[in-house]
Backbone as CSV, one residue per row, in Angstrom:
resi,resn,N_x,N_y,N_z,CA_x,CA_y,CA_z,C_x,C_y,C_z
1,MET,-26.245,-12.517,41.633,-27.039,-12.346,40.506,-26.233,-13.412,39.064
2,ILE,-27.690,-13.198,38.777,-27.652,-14.553,37.318,-26.904,-13.925,35.962
3,THR,-26.238,-14.239,34.898,-26.448,-13.298,34.314,-26.259,-14.858,33.327
4,LEU,-26.499,-14.021,32.041,-26.149,-15.500,30.822,-24.946,-15.269,30.110
5,TYR,-24.266,-15.018,30.668,-22.718,-15.014,30.852,-21.389,-15.702,31.235
6,ASN,-22.949,-16.362,32.528,-21.959,-16.616,33.473,-20.537,-18.205,33.172
7,HIS,-20.930,-18.867,32.423,-20.180,-19.446,32.039,-18.776,-18.776,30.698
8,CYS,-18.248,-17.765,30.811,-17.662,-17.082,30.016,-16.510,-17.028,31.063
9,PRO,-14.750,-17.142,30.511,-14.323,-16.562,31.257,-13.828,-14.858,30.657
10,THR,-13.512,-14.411,32.312,-14.157,-13.216,32.705,-12.735,-12.490,32.986
11,ILE,-12.319,-11.162,32.595,-11.110,-10.509,33.662,-11.908,-9.162,34.073
12,ASP,-11.496,-8.808,35.391,-11.899,-7.654,36.010,-10.556,-6.566,35.887
13,LEU,-11.083,-5.366,35.537,-10.458,-4.309,35.112,-10.132,-3.251,36.492
14,HIS,-11.147,-3.474,37.611,-10.817,-2.500,38.427,-9.640,-2.253,38.749
15,GLY,-9.227,-1.107,39.538,-8.214,-0.691,40.109,-6.978,-0.651,38.872
16,THR,-7.101,-0.971,37.870,-6.326,-0.517,36.452,-5.988,0.812,35.912
17,ASP,-4.902,1.000,35.458,-5.050,2.127,34.742,-4.901,2.282,33.148
18,ARG,-5.379,2.913,32.584,-5.273,3.075,30.829,-4.270,1.524,30.151
19,ASP,-2.494,2.269,30.679,-1.897,1.477,29.988,-2.099,0.097,30.251
20,TYR,-2.448,0.119,31.838,-2.230,-1.371,31.787,-3.441,-2.435,32.084
21,ALA,-4.267,-1.232,31.790,-5.590,-2.210,30.846,-5.392,-2.990,29.845
22,ARG,-4.954,-1.926,28.666,-4.864,-2.281,27.527,-3.771,-3.369,27.242
23,ILE,-2.873,-3.795,28.416,-1.734,-4.862,28.361,-2.878,-5.999,28.538
24,LEU,-3.678,-5.938,29.659,-4.201,-7.240,30.401,-5.452,-7.787,28.971
25,ILE,-5.869,-6.450,28.659,-7.011,-6.518,27.143,-6.406,-7.855,26.639
26,ASN,-5.552,-7.438,25.646,-4.811,-7.875,24.296,-4.709,-8.951,25.116
27,ASP,-3.870,-9.426,25.944,-3.357,-10.744,26.444,-4.588,-11.431,26.921
28,PHE,-5.449,-11.118,27.363,-6.778,-12.064,27.656,-7.525,-12.756,26.206
29,ILE,-7.476,-11.672,25.388,-8.009,-11.858,23.935,-7.237,-12.894,23.654
30,ARG,-6.223,-12.494,23.656,-5.178,-13.526,22.621,-5.060,-15.069,23.077
31,ASP,-4.966,-14.936,24.627,-4.951,-16.405,25.126,-6.159,-16.743,25.331
32,ASN,-7.766,-16.393,24.916,-8.921,-17.126,24.645,-9.018,-17.470,23.402
33,TYR,-8.125,-16.858,22.981,-8.353,-17.057,21.115,-7.599,-18.364,21.043
34,GLN,-6.121,-18.018,21.622,-5.667,-19.300,21.199,-6.124,-20.951,22.117
35,ILE,-6.744,-20.749,22.825,-7.476,-21.735,23.439,-9.099,-22.135,23.033
36,GLN,-9.377,-21.277,22.287,-10.833,-21.069,20.840,-12.024,-20.507,21.802
37,ASN,-11.725,-20.489,22.852,-13.240,-19.765,23.732,-13.551,-18.201,22.783
38,GLU,-14.787,-18.948,22.358,-15.859,-17.744,21.769,-16.020,-16.427,22.091
39,MET,-16.450,-16.852,23.688,-17.062,-14.883,24.304,-16.337,-15.292,25.604
40,VAL,-16.086,-14.398,26.064,-15.119,-13.797,27.213,-15.878,-12.189,27.358
41,ILE,-15.679,-11.711,29.321,-16.489,-10.679,29.329,-15.199,-10.069,30.228
42,ILE,-15.141,-8.512,29.905,-14.388,-7.919,30.619,-15.280,-6.735,31.502
43,ILE,-15.014,-7.256,32.055,-15.155,-5.975,33.610,-14.466,-4.734,33.643
44,HIS,-15.361,-3.298,33.498,-14.713,-2.242,33.690,-15.503,-1.253,34.597
45,GLY,-16.544,-1.983,35.033,-17.154,-0.610,35.808,-17.566,0.117,34.843
46,ILE,-18.376,0.845,35.682,-18.687,2.130,35.230,-17.994,3.376,35.764
47,GLY,-18.010,3.951,37.188,-17.359,4.976,37.128,-17.045,6.023,36.346
48,SER,-16.280,6.363,35.765,-16.328,7.765,35.133,-15.616,7.072,33.692
49,GLY,-15.893,6.364,33.281,-15.959,5.966,32.159,-14.369,5.815,31.495
50,ILE,-13.361,6.125,32.265,-12.398,5.894,31.580,-11.840,4.448,30.664
51,ILE,-12.274,3.261,31.518,-11.699,2.125,31.556,-12.321,1.502,30.752
52,ARG,-13.944,1.466,30.234,-14.594,1.557,29.634,-14.400,1.907,27.973
53,LYS,-14.080,3.381,28.105,-13.353,4.001,26.601,-12.461,3.478,25.965
54,THR,-11.468,3.249,27.298,-10.089,2.294,26.793,-10.456,0.733,26.259
55,THR,-11.099,0.106,27.017,-11.745,-1.362,26.719,-12.599,-1.518,24.888
56,GLN,-13.364,-0.208,25.021,-13.736,-0.231,23.425,-12.424,-0.189,22.305
57,GLU,-11.821,1.235,22.383,-10.401,1.572,21.770,-9.786,-0.150,21.593
58,VAL,-9.397,-0.595,23.029,-8.995,-1.937,22.136,-9.183,-2.762,21.586
59,LEU,-10.672,-3.352,21.938,-11.263,-4.083,21.181,-11.473,-3.809,19.699
60,ARG,-11.897,-2.169,19.507,-11.986,-1.779,17.641,-10.613,-2.031,17.095
61,GLN,-9.409,-1.856,17.774,-7.900,-2.342,17.056,-7.691,-3.867,17.011
62,ASN,-8.397,-4.630,17.575,-7.920,-5.783,18.349,-8.192,-6.971,16.862
63,LYS,-7.286,-7.333,16.164,-8.016,-7.897,14.898,-8.508,-9.528,15.386
64,LEU,-8.530,-9.352,16.735,-8.727,-11.122,16.998,-10.189,-10.969,17.568
65,VAL,-11.009,-9.627,17.802,-12.146,-9.739,18.009,-13.009,-9.699,16.934
66,GLU,-14.207,-10.330,17.098,-15.292,-10.074,15.360,-16.413,-8.866,16.053
67,THR,-16.954,-9.216,17.445,-17.759,-8.009,18.053,-18.010,-7.982,19.334
68,PHE,-18.321,-6.973,19.925,-18.369,-6.550,20.739,-19.715,-5.786,21.791
69,LYS,-20.183,-5.918,22.801,-21.309,-4.528,23.212,-21.092,-4.871,24.572
70,ILE,-21.453,-3.410,24.867,-21.761,-3.378,26.548,-23.326,-4.661,26.526
71,ASP,-23.267,-4.872,28.352,-23.389,-5.913,28.543,-24.815,-5.598,28.564
72,ASN,-26.201,-5.786,28.691,-27.760,-5.133,28.514,-28.164,-5.077,29.643
73,PHE,-27.560,-5.907,30.808,-27.941,-6.265,31.823,-27.023,-5.244,32.759
74,ASN,-25.621,-5.271,32.564,-24.729,-4.686,33.999,-23.893,-3.577,32.384
75,ALA,-24.166,-2.651,33.044,-23.257,-1.386,31.813,-21.786,-1.563,31.993
76,GLY,-21.435,-2.386,33.502,-20.385,-2.106,33.689,-19.002,-3.463,33.269
77,GLN,-19.998,-4.088,31.924,-19.045,-4.868,31.422,-19.364,-5.065,30.224
78,THR,-18.188,-5.889,29.150,-18.485,-6.107,27.710,-18.569,-7.142,27.586
79,ILE,-19.407,-7.371,26.477,-19.413,-8.909,26.361,-18.504,-8.841,24.733
80,VAL,-17.627,-9.998,24.658,-16.614,-9.868,23.450,-16.946,-11.153,22.893
81,LYS,-16.959,-10.880,21.876,-17.261,-12.644,20.862,-15.643,-12.473,20.203
82,ILE,-14.944,-13.720,19.782,-13.675,-13.912,19.731,-13.841,-14.544,18.009
83,ARG,-13.473,-13.900,17.271,-12.935,-14.681,15.856,-12.721,-15.880,16.373
84,LYS,-12.978,-17.162,15.346,-12.777,-18.642,15.334,-11.015,-18.117,14.614
85,LYS,-10.682,-19.487,15.199,-9.250,-19.693,14.722,-9.001,-20.783,13.578
86,ASN,-8.405,-20.345,12.762,-8.480,-20.803,11.624,-7.510,-22.452,11.533
């Protein structure tokens, strides 16, 4: 599958529970902020939507996240824009 974001760092949350997903997401965002990556992909899958909802909650609360949205071409992943480092 060809995606528009295949150059972006990616984390796959398949098989994680909510609590572990929260830790992984925040660490992933922080690490990518530190190395000044502008865009990242979080793969949460579709399933029952629990990890997707958790992902959105964490991203809303994370001050390093500028914006995020579900990928138009793959509802199982979220595209995140990270704030620029000052």
